[in-house]
Steps between C-alpha positions, in 0.01 A plus 500: 500500500634839401602729784596862423852603587366779720322237711799268514726778625248645742693597818455271800633737766470873557875534438445388141234761424638773275428872515288541815773583749298792641261248665692172482854614575665421830326796667185491289177503696341213306813288545492559876130415517550170320800411714293566813234252387224749582369570154203741480247532221678676216443657162784484249477785251721537195559419132488149357808283523648666809473204737165539676386139446847366573526682831156374605606140434822548693308645795262201504793257495702688761205535741387139443150593387281335241497716190189546289527709188211668318482746215218748555438531126367141491426410865161524668356519850451123480875455465552696821239286679683186390821635652324601821372142528861383543543704819557307824563179309811292443528671162597827669633434852683835524241709323468600139689755297277614216677667211239693302641638176340801328275575798368811324289265284298389805186704566413639842292198605775258402763696688272524805461121504861485620460735795384261774781257431786746468390673821515185713838409354403163358569629152796724429426693183768609260332681215683638200407764249659698222259787573516753781337315793376824654277540195406140424491312832210565734571674830393205712781291351749788494448580868588143592804473275848641463590624152844427356603653170711290263717723283571458131821299483804693381691402190801414720296258711336355189842439343606290800188288461556467125858381547374244750243384244763472227722291729205272578416458130862416424490226762161367389583492128870416530565790265726800541342844467688774318306826534598783270611818670199680644250219432433403861509864608237577237268232636554633852397848395221400265320271742374807682572360844296184433724201572244261356540669163878488532494126576268440205739688273798289611304177448385605153851599396642165606222314318507707182875531445650191332822389675823487307767269642319498833476880516182709499561855382259750651503791259405855584257500208319193632496650849331809361246289313386294799503802732333761281257724684508275804609791720187696425259516793216732406165335549228741395313511831758387753739681727790479261316692229439788738851471640633555147281805448601635840868443425465681168335802660741518792799474265374790288409698812851431628648630171670171407461453122682166506262343750206659318603329176553170681152483652333633188679230298374231737143622462526511121666159480207330672237679293393763753534798266160650584571489872836666436334771291246579769767517768724727290215750465439490875868564565501800266232672705589371846879524506608754236186711493547874527879481487466429127134540398567413135583147614126422503433540125841353418439178693142481371636525146755226570226276639273568201783411264574181689137386495476571126830332417483196725803299598786487423503858363301626799810463715656803324260778610446332838874488560523868410221580746657303784847649458367855451296477820782341698733784401243780542465725807240369742203656679200357680371839619190500278350170608607552862301825500194320365540215751500753783186662361333159467589423861326818614192425290477151651515654845198710412690825457326685220269791578290715271639651182607861536212709359717657233586154358144376464328457167241779467288295254475793263687620197567839650848625579331774700347252741836328534658829595225550758615181664824673577699279269820663371584398144878431505550580131402858571800547729877529448667161441149348486487466877315665786483412867176330602387195697438175315488237773191464724516701822569185702819438300594850389853493643576138406804432283517171317756572232865571566727583208750223432873576498538432127574764238152515347307537824750743648468716189122500549545587866731787418248635247202483735692632796578806293142540375346452844768700678593205719866477411 
């Protein structure tokens, strides 16, 4: 029976787990919990292929508990009842450790069916998810569990695992591997922190490359072929998609054109051009804003071009937009001013309109004058002092000029006009 290489080489001790030193290292909190034998209910959160299932199996073995494994995408409440039936029997003398993969796929009722048993300690729950548990796991389960985040495995850690896999394949096939320069390093980088994908790549390369005189040559070209796009994590609705959009915006806000291009490229490579376009327009208004007001029509034009052209040509105007915004002066003064005004409105601060701002419901300039309204265009510099805010808010200031050249020029102009300089 075929057994995947990733399963054959699955670590059997915590020392063999790659890339999770922050929780499994000598001083890691999860490592210390397991060593103590007092394992609480836990939720493992992180990308695929980072060791969540492996660690659960090691914990069950090390704490001498019967392990039951369910996948919430296919399991039902009946499956949980069948496991509960094993409690206090010879099948589970030391209690049960239930590993529930993809817990976010369980509905509220299904998750609640676990509560009684995880509270009395007869079942220790280790649930795993690739989604943010604070969004997808119900509070009743969260409040009874400790969340541990599994990080995406670094290329350096992945390379160690890949070399171990190559050595194992050499021993199993009695062949000598001869990787071209950079081939294994490419797999390590392209697997995107998913060791399962890296192991699959090594196994495919050994199977697909014909040996010559007992030597299997692992070429860089073949490594690229089996690893293509495997590093791309950008599910349309999941955390990673929004992490990518967030990283793009924060890179542009932080004026790093290199990072901006990197995250934009990742979005485009996995077919998320429309999401990228929407986020670029948001960034133009939110982060560049009044420091460079012409950025708004420029980015809109770049987005329009991209949507008309489609990929791969769409990358050209979108790249221009990303780099231009990353290297532009920044200001958030406009939307901060509006947010402050919105906050006041939501607190009930409004008041009546000043009489001179009300609509007189008549086409008579004379009546408007009788309101006491002063028509700014009749005055020098098209400005005259009068109250515009309601009485309740008449001295409120929401907008503060940003320190950039454009807004400071506007400030200097209005200070002079209003005699406030």
